[in-house]
C-alpha positions in Angstrom: 0.7 -15.5 4.1 1.0 -15.4 8.5 1.5 -12.3 10.0 5.1 -11.7 10.4 6.7 -11.5 13.5 8.5 -8.2 14.3 11.5 -7.7 16.3 11.9 -5.0 18.8 12.4 -2.0 17.7 16.1 -1.9 20.2 17.2 -4.1 17.8 18.8 -4.1 14.0 16.9 -6.9 13.4 13.8 -5.2 14.4 15.1 -1.9 12.9 15.6 -3.4 9.2 12.6 -5.2 9.4 10.4 -1.8 10.1 12.7 -0.1 7.2 13.8 2.7 9.3 16.7 4.8 8.2 18.7 3.9 11.6 18.5 0.0 10.0 21.2 0.9 7.6 22.8 3.3 10.2 23.3 0.4 12.5 24.3 -2.4 9.8 26.9 -0.1 8.4 28.8 -0.1 11.8 27.7 -3.3 13.2 29.8 -6.6 12.3 29.8 -7.5 8.4 28.2 -11.1 9.4 26.1 -9.9 11.5 24.1 -7.2 9.6 24.4 -9.4 6.6 22.0 -12.1 8.3 19.6 -9.6 9.5 19.5 -8.5 6.1 18.9 -11.9 4.6 16.4 -12.5 7.2 14.4 -9.7 6.3 14.5 -10.3 2.4 13.8 -14.0 2.7 10.7 -13.2 5.3 9.2 -10.5 3.9 8.4 -8.1 7.2 5.8 -6.2 5.6 2.4 -6.2 6.9 0.8 -5.2 4.0 3.3 -5.9 1.2 1.9 -4.7 -1.8 2.2 -1.1 -0.6 4.8 -1.0 1.8 8.8 -0.7 0.4 11.1 -2.3 0.9 13.1 -3.7 -2.3 15.4 -0.6 -2.9 16.0 -0.3 1.2 17.6 -3.9 1.4 19.0 -3.3 -2.1 21.3 -0.5 -1.3 22.3 -2.2 2.2 23.1 -5.4 -0.1 25.4 -2.7 -2.1 27.0 -1.2 1.4 27.4 -4.3 2.5 29.4 -6.0 -0.9 26.4 -8.2 0.3 26.7 -12.2 -1.2 23.4 -13.6 -2.9 24.1 -17.2 -2.3 21.3 -17.0 0.9 18.9 -15.4 -1.7 19.7 -18.2 -4.0 18.8 -21.2 -1.5 15.8 -19.3 -1.5 14.5 -19.0 -4.3 15.2 -22.9 -5.5 14.5 -24.2 -2.8 11.9 -27.2 -2.6 9.3 -25.1 -1.0 9.3 -23.0 -4.5 7.2 -26.0 -5.7 5.2 -26.6 -2.4 4.3 -22.6 -1.8 3.7 -20.8 -4.9 2.3 -17.6 -3.2 4.0 -14.8 -5.0 4.6 -13.4 -1.3 7.0 -15.9 -0.5 9.0 -14.7 -3.3 8.4 -11.4 -4.4 10.3 -9.2 -2.1 13.6 -11.0 -2.9 12.9 -11.2 -7.0 12.6 -6.9 -6.5 15.5 -6.9 -4.2 17.6 -8.7 -7.4 15.8 -6.2 -9.9 17.5 -3.0 -7.9 20.3 -5.0 -7.8 20.7 -5.9 -11.6 19.8 -2.2 -11.9 22.9 -0.4 -9.9 24.8 -3.5 -12.5 25.0 -6.5 -10.5 25.7 -9.2 -12.8 25.2 -11.9 -10.6 21.9 -10.4 -9.3 20.5 -10.2 -13.4 21.8 -13.9 -14.0 19.5 -14.9 -10.7 16.4 -13.0 -12.2 17.0 -15.3 -15.5 17.2 -18.5 -14.2 14.8 -18.2 -11.5 12.6 -16.8 -14.4 13.2 -20.0 -16.8 12.6 -22.6 -13.4 11.0 -20.9 -10.4 7.3 -20.6 -9.9 7.0 -17.0 -9.3 8.4 -16.5 -12.8 5.8 -13.5 -14.0 7.3 -11.4 -11.5 10.8 -12.3 -12.1 10.0 -11.4 -15.7 8.7 -8.4 -15.1 11.6 -7.4 -13.1 14.0 -8.2 -16.2 11.5 -6.7 -18.5 12.4 -3.3 -16.8 16.5 -3.9 -16.8 17.8 -6.9 -19.1 18.2 -6.5 -23.1 16.8 -7.9 -25.6 19.1 -10.8 -26.1 18.5 -12.0 -22.3 14.6 -12.0 -22.9 14.6 -13.9 -26.5 16.3 -16.3 -24.6 13.4 -16.7 -22.1 10.9 -17.2 -24.9 11.5 -21.1 -24.9 11.3 -21.9 -21.4 8.4 -19.8 -20.3 6.3 -21.1 -23.5 7.3 -24.7 -22.5 5.3 -23.6 -19.2 2.3 -24.0 -21.4 1.1 -27.3 -22.7 0.0 -27.3 -26.0 -3.8 -28.3 -25.4 -7.2 -25.8 -24.9 -6.3 -25.0 -21.2 -2.7 -24.7 -21.6 -3.2 -22.1 -24.6 -6.1 -20.6 -22.5 -3.7 -20.1 -19.6 -1.1 -18.4 -22.0 -3.6 -16.2 -23.1 -4.7 -15.4 -19.5 -0.8 -14.9 -18.7 -0.3 -12.6 -21.8 -3.1 -10.5 -21.1 -2.3 -10.1 -17.2 1.1 -9.4 -17.5 2.6 -5.9 -15.7 4.8 -5.6 -17.8 4.6 -6.2 -22.0 7.5 -6.0 -23.1 9.0 -9.2 -23.1 5.7 -10.5 -25.0 5.9 -8.3 -27.6 9.9 -9.2 -28.5 8.5 -13.1 -28.7 6.0 -12.0 -30.6 8.6 -10.9 -33.3 10.9 -13.6 -32.8 12.4 -15.1 -35.7 11.6 -18.8 -34.6 8.0 -19.4 -36.0 6.8 -21.5 -33.4 7.4 -18.9 -30.6 6.2 -16.0 -32.4 2.9 -17.4 -33.8 1.8 -18.8 -30.8 2.3 -15.5 -28.4 0.8 -13.9 -31.5 -2.5 -16.0 -31.2 -2.3 -15.8 -27.0 -2.1 -11.6 -27.4 -5.6 -11.9 -29.8 -7.4 -14.1 -27.4 -6.5 -12.4 -24.7 -7.7 -9.3 -26.5 -10.7 -11.0 -27.5 -11.5 -12.4 -24.1 -11.2 -8.7 -22.7 -13.8 -7.8 -25.2 -16.3 -10.5 -24.5 -15.7 -9.5 -20.9 -16.9 -5.6 -21.8 -19.8 -6.9 -23.9 -21.2 -9.1 -21.5 -21.1 -6.8 -17.7 -22.5 -7.7 -14.9 -24.8 -5.4 -12.2 -27.1 -2.6 -12.9 -28.8 -1.9 -15.8 -30.3 1.0 -17.0 -34.0 1.4 -16.0 -33.5 0.1 -12.6 -35.8 1.7 -9.8 -34.8 1.7 -6.3 -35.9 -1.3 -5.2 -34.0 -3.9 -7.7 -31.0 -1.4 -6.6 -31.3 -2.6 -2.8 -32.5 -5.9 -3.7 -29.1 -6.3 -5.8 -27.3 -4.9 -2.7 -28.8 -7.4 -0.5 -28.3 -10.7 -3.1 -24.3 -9.5 -2.9 -24.1 -9.5 0.7 -26.1 -13.2 1.0 -23.4 -14.4 -1.6 -20.6 -12.7 0.6 -19.4 -10.0 -1.5 -20.8 -6.8 -0.2 -22.3 -4.5 -2.6 -23.5 -1.2 -0.6 -20.8 1.1 -2.3 -21.3 0.6 -6.0 -25.2 0.2 -4.7 -25.2 3.4 -3.2 -24.2 4.9 -6.7 -26.4 3.7 -8.8 -28.9 5.1 -6.4 -27.4 8.3 -6.7 -28.4 7.8 -10.6 -32.1 6.3 -10.6 -33.7 8.1 -7.1 -35.8 10.9 -7.5 -37.1 13.4 -4.4 -40.3 10.9 -4.6 -38.1 8.0 -3.6 -36.7 9.3 -0.5 -39.2 7.9 1.5 -38.5 4.1 0.9 -34.9 4.7 1.0 -35.1 6.4 4.5 -37.4 2.8 5.3 -34.4 1.1 4.6 -31.8 3.0 6.3 -33.8 2.2 9.6 -35.1 -1.3 8.8 -34.8 -2.4 5.7 -32.5 -6.1 5.4 -28.9 -5.8 6.1 -27.5 -5.1 2.2 -30.7 -3.0 1.8 -29.4 -0.3 4.8 -26.3 0.0 4.2 -26.8 0.8 0.7 -29.4 3.8 2.1 -27.0 4.2 4.3 -24.2 4.9 2.4 -26.7 7.2 -0.2 -28.1 9.0 2.7 -24.9 10.5 4.0 -23.0 11.1 0.7 -26.6 13.1 0.2 -25.9 15.1 3.2 -29.9 13.9 4.4 -30.5 15.6 7.1 -31.9 12.6 9.3 -28.6 10.9 8.0 -26.7 11.2 11.4 -30.1 9.9 13.4 -30.4 7.0 11.1 -26.3 6.3 12.0 -26.2 6.2 15.4 -29.5 4.1 15.0 -27.6 1.7 12.6 -24.6 1.9 15.2 -26.8 1.0 18.0 -29.0 -1.7 16.7 -27.6 -2.7 13.5 -25.6 -5.9 13.2 -21.8 -5.6 12.7 -22.0 -5.4 8.9 -24.9 -2.6 9.1 -22.4 -0.8 12.0 -19.4 -0.6 10.0 -20.9 0.4 7.1 -22.8 2.9 8.8 -19.8 4.3 10.4 -18.0 4.1 7.6 -20.9 6.1 5.7 -20.1 8.9 8.4 -16.9 9.3 8.1 -17.2 10.4 4.4 -19.2 13.1 5.3 -18.1 16.6 4.7 -21.2 18.5 6.6 -21.1 21.5 9.2 -23.5 19.4 10.8 -21.5 15.8 10.7 -18.9 17.9 12.4 -20.6 19.4 15.3 -22.0 15.7 15.8 -18.5 14.7 15.8 -18.0 16.7 18.8 -20.8 15.2 20.6 -19.8 11.3 19.7 -16.1 12.1 20.4 -16.5 10.9 24.1 -18.2 7.5 23.0 -16.3 4.1 23.9 -17.6 2.7 20.8 -16.5 2.3 17.1 -18.8 6.0 16.4 -16.8 7.3 19.3 -13.4 6.1 17.5 -14.8 7.6 14.2 -15.6 11.1 15.7 -12.1 11.4 16.3 -10.9 10.4 13.0 -13.7 13.1 11.7 -12.4 15.9 13.7 -8.7 14.8 12.6 -9.9 15.4 8.7 -12.1 17.9 9.2 -12.2 19.7 13.0 -10.7 23.2 13.7 -7.5 24.4 16.5 -11.1 24.1 19.1 -10.7 20.2 18.7 -7.7 19.8 19.5 -7.8 18.4 22.6 -10.4 15.8 21.7 -8.2 14.5 18.8 -4.9 14.1 20.8 -7.5 12.3 23.4 -8.5 10.0 20.7 -5.1 9.5 19.5 -3.7 8.6 22.9 -6.3 6.5 23.7 -5.7 4.7 20.0 -1.9 4.0 21.0 -3.1 2.8 24.5 -5.9 0.9 23.5 -4.4 -0.5 20.2 -0.6 -0.1 20.2 1.0 1.7 17.6 -0.3 -0.3 14.6 -4.2 0.9 14.8 -5.3 1.6 11.7 -7.1 4.3 13.3 -3.8 6.1 13.9 -3.3 7.0 10.0 -6.1 9.6 10.3 -5.4 10.6 13.9 -1.7 11.3 13.1 -2.4 13.4 10.2 -5.2 15.0 12.1 -2.0 16.0 15.2 0.2 17.2 12.1 -2.6 19.3 10.0 -4.0 20.6 13.5 0.2 21.4 14.5 -0.7 19.6 18.1 2.4 20.0 19.7 1.4 18.1 23.1 1.4 15.2 20.9 5.0 14.9 19.7 6.2 12.6 23.0 3.3 10.4 21.3 4.0 10.6 17.6 8.0 9.7 18.5 6.8 6.8 20.3 4.5 5.8 16.9 7.5 6.5 15.0 9.7 3.8 16.9 7.5 1.2 17.4 5.3 0.8 14.5 6.0 -2.1 12.2 3.9 0.5 9.3 6.6 2.3 7.1 3.6 4.4 5.9 2.3 4.8 9.0 5.9 6.1 10.6 6.0 8.3 6.9 3.2 9.9 8.6 4.2 10.1 11.8 7.2 11.8 10.2 5.9 14.5 8.6 3.3 15.1 11.5 6.8 15.7 13.5 7.8 17.9 11.1 5.0 19.8 12.0 4.7 19.6 15.4 8.1 19.0 17.2 11.2 21.5 17.2 13.3 18.8 17.6 12.2 16.8 14.5 15.3 18.3 12.1 17.9 17.8 14.1 16.7 14.0 15.5 14.3 11.8 13.0 14.8 13.8 9.9 18.2 12.6 9.8 17.8 9.2 10.0 14.7 9.6 7.9 16.9 10.3 4.7 17.7 6.5 4.6 14.0 5.8 4.9 12.8 2.8 3.1 9.7 5.0 2.1 10.3 7.8 -0.8 8.0 10.0 1.0 9.5 9.5 4.0 13.2 10.7 2.2 11.4 13.1 1.0 10.3 15.2 4.2 13.5 14.5 5.5 15.1 15.8 2.3 13.3 19.2 2.8 13.7 19.3 6.9 17.0 18.0 8.0 19.4 20.1 9.8 23.1 19.8 7.7 25.5 20.9 10.5 25.4 16.9 10.8 28.1 15.5 7.8 26.5 12.1 7.1 23.1 14.6 5.8 25.5 16.3 3.1 26.9 13.5 2.3 23.4 11.8 2.3 21.7 14.1 0.1 24.7 14.6 -2.5 23.7 10.8 -3.0 20.5 10.6 -3.1 20.7 13.5 -5.5 22.8 11.2 -7.8 21.0 8.0 -7.4 19.3 7.3 -11.0 17.0 4.8 -8.8 16.0 7.3 -6.1 12.7 8.6 -7.0 11.6 12.2 -8.9 10.1 13.9 -5.7 13.0 13.1 -3.5 15.3 14.1 -5.6 13.3 17.5 -6.6 13.5 18.2 -2.4 17.3 17.5 -2.3 18.0 20.1 -5.2 15.7 22.3 -3.6 18.1 22.4 -0.3 21.1 22.8 -3.3 19.4 25.3 -5.5 20.7 29.7 -5.2 17.8 30.7 -3.0 18.8 27.5 -0.6 20.1 27.6 2.8 23.9 26.4 2.7 24.9 22.9 2.5 
């Protein structure tokens, strides 16, 4: 899937793509056709950079409900001819998840669309998982025949069916079908269940990788073999070294960290850093300077995982470096530095935004650090990240940091965060939003009564309505 094109943050489309609370508030005041067009654009062209972890489906489903939106565009997208040509689940996954939430809110048209797509669509497994949570037994039983018809009655088809049953995210439909009164269906599903269990058992009996009794050299060679195949194994290899290496093996591991093959060097650096070896920091600096890109990346990662006082002290000296190690030093101080490191963390935060923009991966840690250290001067940068980032997770972290650094947060961004797409951001808002705005009180009550809302959010809302809470 190509990276989505995100509209400017000041537009309705840009707000909805980001999942910001202001997106919902603006959509509800915009002309309905314009709001529905922007909403459909988001649902049919997933705007998330990481669609597997960022939330949008409940956010968009709630807006469909508020706008009383039709599902014609979603239907056309699901049953377009492209569904046959592009079977990547990212093309239809968001739309199916939105339909699932709408079905749970009682939208019959959404339930019927899911049933039809489960019977005919390429991404049928996702639709079936949504129905497993929301459809009744009769509706699921009606899908048994069309789903099983996807798998030919030959060895290859039966193998694919067994894999589908084994890997199903929601097992309820398959359990129902295993007890189906139609013998042809029940027998086939039970056989697939048994084959899937047998396959899992076989894989457990035939593990790959390290064996008991391996030597340090064998582990280092295994790490290099993985790198030669394009599969970095230095992280599990370092764990293996923890099990097999003794004090007498330290010289060999240090030599590997200094001049071994790339796989061995990455493994040794990870192992020495994890054990806070006194030579680890020097070896890490040398690896960043002289090693390959793979070794330098592994060295930086190993440094960031160190928890020792010596690592934090070294980070203070490295924070001014203009390379990856300097950036890592800023993140180390953000995670484990003290009040004396506020200026260094703030400088790293500003440099990251200037140099890499509001979606830089390094900002996740630096934003958290600004909040943890209570850097009030960071509030303008944090507000910029909040507004501009396309990552709803990073925006949530910025909101949490603003709650700790910006006195205006409760009356400002916290209000719109009550409509945010991420439940963790809504939870922050539920704890901080000032209730002088009538929209806040109404929204808190709606979240408290919404069965689709996450338990953590509702707990935060109840804390505002409890006997010891401020008047709402």
